[in-house]
C-alpha positions in Angstrom: 32.4 91.4 94.9 31.3 94.1 92.7 31.2 97.9 92.4 34.9 98.3 92.8 36.4 101.6 92.0 38.8 101.6 89.0 41.7 102.5 91.2 41.4 99.5 93.6 44.0 96.8 93.3 44.6 93.5 95.1 46.9 94.9 97.8 44.4 97.6 98.7 41.5 95.1 98.8 43.4 92.8 101.1 44.4 95.7 103.4 40.8 97.0 103.5 39.3 93.6 104.4 41.9 92.8 107.0 40.1 95.4 109.2 37.0 93.1 109.1 38.2 89.6 108.4 41.0 87.7 110.0 41.2 84.9 107.6 41.7 86.7 104.3 44.4 85.0 102.3 44.4 86.7 98.9 42.4 89.0 96.6 42.1 89.3 92.9 40.7 92.3 90.9 39.6 91.5 87.4 41.0 93.7 84.7 40.1 94.0 81.0 42.9 92.6 78.9 42.4 95.0 76.1 42.3 98.2 78.0 44.1 97.3 81.3 41.2 98.9 83.3 39.4 97.3 86.1 36.1 95.6 85.2 34.7 96.7 88.6 34.7 93.4 90.3 37.0 91.0 92.1 37.3 88.1 94.5 38.7 87.5 98.0 39.9 84.2 99.3 39.4 83.3 102.9 40.8 80.4 104.9 37.9 80.3 107.4 34.6 79.0 105.9 32.6 80.3 108.9 33.9 83.9 108.3 32.9 83.6 104.6 29.3 82.9 105.6 29.3 85.6 108.2 30.5 88.1 105.5 27.7 87.0 103.1 25.0 87.2 105.8 26.1 90.5 107.2 24.1 93.6 106.3 27.2 95.8 106.7 27.9 98.3 103.9 31.5 98.0 103.1 32.6 101.4 101.5 35.8 101.7 99.6 36.7 104.8 97.6 33.2 106.2 98.3 31.5 103.2 96.7 29.4 100.6 98.5 30.8 97.1 97.6 28.4 94.4 96.5 29.2 91.2 98.3 28.0 88.0 96.6 
C-alpha cells in the first residue's frame, strides 16, 4: 500500500487494519536505509486469501494520518 505518512510504523499499521481485517498477521513499512525515513509505502500480510481479495476489491477509502491509503 502506498501514500503512508512518514510517522506510520508497522505496529500502527497493524492496529489500524485490525479494525477492518481479522486475518492480518504482520505489516512492514519500507524505510530508506540512508535517511531512515519512510518511503511512503508498505505491506500487510494476511492469513485469509478471501479477505485479501475483499480488501483489493473494496472501494473504501482507508484514511490514516489524514492521508488516503493506496491499496494495490
